[in-house]
C-alpha positions in Angstrom: 17.0 -3.2 9.6 17.5 0.6 9.8 19.6 0.6 6.6 16.9 -1.3 4.7 14.2 1.1 5.9 16.3 4.1 4.9 17.0 2.6 1.5 13.3 1.9 0.9 12.4 5.5 2.0 15.0 7.0 -0.2 13.9 4.9 -3.1 10.3 5.9 -2.7 11.3 9.6 -2.4 13.4 9.3 -5.5 10.6 7.8 -7.5 8.2 10.5 -6.3 10.7 13.2 -7.3 11.1 11.7 -10.7 7.4 11.4 -11.2 6.8 15.0 -10.1 9.6 16.2 -12.5 8.0 14.4 -15.3 11.0 12.2 -16.0 9.0 9.0 -15.2 5.3 8.9 -15.9 3.2 6.7 -13.7 1.6 5.2 -16.8 4.9 3.9 -17.9 5.9 2.7 -14.5 2.8 0.7 -13.7 1.2 0.4 -17.1 -2.2 1.6 -15.9 -4.9 2.7 -18.3 -8.6 3.0 -18.4 -11.0 3.8 -15.6 -11.5 1.9 -12.3 -14.1 2.1 -9.6 -15.1 -1.4 -8.8 -16.8 -0.7 -5.5 -15.4 -2.3 -2.3 -13.4 -5.5 -2.2 -12.7 -7.7 0.8 -9.5 -9.1 2.3 -8.5 -11.9 0.0 -10.0 -10.5 -3.2 -7.8 -10.3 -6.2 -8.1 -7.0 -8.2 -6.2 -6.6 -11.4 -5.3 -3.1 -12.6 -3.8 -3.2 -16.0 -1.9 -6.5 -15.7 -0.9 -6.1 -12.0 -3.0 -8.2 -9.7 -3.2 -6.8 -6.1 -4.5 -8.8 -3.2 -4.8 -7.8 0.5 -3.8 -11.0 2.2 -4.4 -10.0 5.8 -4.6 -7.1 8.2 -3.1 -7.4 11.6 -2.4 -5.2 14.7 1.3 -4.9 15.7 2.4 -4.6 19.3 3.8 -1.4 20.8 7.3 -2.0 21.9 10.1 0.0 23.4 11.4 0.5 19.8 8.1 1.0 18.1 5.7 3.6 19.5 3.0 5.5 17.7 3.7 9.2 17.4 0.3 10.1 19.1 -1.4 8.7 22.1 -4.4 6.5 21.2 -2.9 5.2 18.0 -2.0 1.7 17.0 0.1 0.0 14.3 -1.6 -1.9 11.6 0.1 -4.1 9.0 -1.6 -4.6 5.6 0.0 -7.6 3.9 -0.2 -7.4 0.1 0.6 -9.8 -2.7 1.3 -8.3 -6.2 1.5 -10.5 -9.3 2.5 -9.4 -12.8 -0.1 -10.8 -15.1 1.5 -9.1 -18.1 4.2 -9.9 -20.6 6.7 -7.2 -19.6 8.5 -6.4 -16.4 6.4 -4.0 -14.3 8.0 -1.3 -12.0 5.6 -1.1 -9.0 7.5 1.0 -6.5 5.2 4.0 -7.1 2.1 1.9 -6.2 2.9 2.4 -2.5 2.6 6.2 -2.9 -1.0 5.6 -4.1 -2.1 3.4 -1.2 -3.9 5.1 1.6 -5.6 3.7 4.7 -8.7 5.8 5.5 -11.5 5.6 8.1 -15.2 6.2 7.4 -14.7 9.9 8.1 -11.9 10.2 5.5 -9.1 10.5 8.1 -5.9 9.0 6.7 -3.7 6.5 8.5 0.0 7.4 8.4 2.4 5.0 6.6 5.3 4.2 8.9 8.3 2.0 9.5 8.1 -0.8 12.1 11.3 -2.5 13.2 10.3 -6.2 13.1 8.0 -6.3 10.1 9.4 -7.7 6.8 10.2 -5.6 3.8 7.5 -4.1 1.6 6.9 -5.9 -1.7 9.6 -5.7 -4.4 10.1 -2.6 -6.6 9.7 -4.5 -9.9 8.2 -7.8 -11.1 9.1 -9.9 -14.1 6.2 -11.4 -16.1 4.4 -14.0 -14.0 6.3 -13.1 -10.8 4.7 -12.3 -7.5 5.9 -10.4 -4.4 4.5 -10.1 -1.0 5.0 -7.9 2.1 3.5 -5.5 4.6 2.7 -1.9 4.5 2.5 -0.5 8.0 0.3 2.4 9.1 -0.6 4.1 12.4 -4.3 4.7 12.9 -6.5 5.8 15.9 -7.6 2.8 18.0 -11.1 4.1 17.6 -11.1 4.2 13.8 -14.3 2.8 12.2 -15.0 1.5 8.6 -11.3 1.3 7.6 -10.6 1.1 3.9 -7.4 0.6 2.0 -7.7 2.9 -1.0 -5.6 2.6 -4.1 -6.0 6.0 -5.8 -5.4 5.4 -9.5 -6.0 9.1 -10.4 -2.2 9.7 -11.1 -2.5 7.0 -13.8 -6.2 7.1 -14.9 -9.5 7.9 -13.2 -11.0 6.1 -10.2 -10.0 4.1 -7.1 -9.9 0.5 -5.9 -11.1 0.0 -2.3 -10.7 -2.8 0.1 -13.0 -2.8 3.2 -11.0 -3.7 6.3 -13.5 -3.2 9.1 -13.0 -1.4 12.4 -9.7 -0.9 14.2 -11.2 -2.6 17.3 -11.7 -5.8 15.2 -8.1 -6.0 14.0 -6.1 -8.6 15.9 
């Protein structure tokens, strides 16, 4: 489990490094173009951003265990399960998408992406045409967080954001 998490972390760091060096442009990686700001979506809504359909399937609280403890007192683990589908005619590299996903509360405070030992792997790095992948992204958030939103910031690719309203931390089971 640790090896998979380490490989995923190194992969994301490598992609971020290549993007910042200009060797890979986000537009080529995800094929985004145009402008997005569709307002808020709900869990279960499909949102297509330039041929990649994104759906938040569910949001769930994860238990604190002897292996998995939040860094700060008063925090909890939240898994946001996603499904991504390539609606285009070419393979899409989607690994950089996870760098653009943020969990925020109504005050703009960001949740922290983290690794949780018993959760499955995040969605795949690339998708062939018509293929789908699913998996969780795990965050730590304050237990008192209100008006949670999963925000896909498309500004690295184009202008705008895509937002899913997730409710309050106290409502997540």
